[in-house]
N, C-alpha and C positions, 0 to 999 in steps of 0.2 A: 429571546435575546439572552436570557440567563445561561442557556445551554452553550451558546457561542462563546460567551465570556468565560465560562468554565473550561471549555475546550481549549481556548487560546491560552489560558493561564496554566492548565495542567499538562497539555500535550505538546505545546510548542510547535504549531503547525507550519512555521515559516521555512522549515527545511524539507517540506514535502511537496511534490508536484500535485497541484489541485488543492493544496492546503489541508489534506486529510490523509490518514493512513487507513487503508481498507481493513487492516488487522486490528484497528482500535474500535472502540464502541461506536463512533460516528460512522465508520464504514459498515459495521454490522447493521445499523439501523437505516443507512442510506443506500446500500447496494443490494439489489435483489438477485442479481445474476452476474456471473462472470463467464464470458466466452473466450476460450483460449487458455493460456497458461496462467495459473494463479501466481507463479513466481515472476512472470513478466509484469503483472500488475503490481506486485510487491517491489519491483525495481531491479531485480537481478534474475535473469533467465537461467536458473540453475541447470536445467536440463541441457540447454544449448552450451553453456559453459563446460559442462561435463563432456559433451560430445567433442568439443574443440580440444579440451585437455587430453582426451584419449587419442587424438591424432598425433600428439607430440611424441 
């Protein structure tokens, strides 16, 4: 319970899908594997964005 309280107080999870950021410590300890694009998990598919911008 202390870890949850600390996380809520320090990392403000209310603006995150799933209430955690994979790039923060709770993501490091809670996620063992990512399948697919890291950037999609982070919230912005940078590679896809780059491809679309190159089409312009």
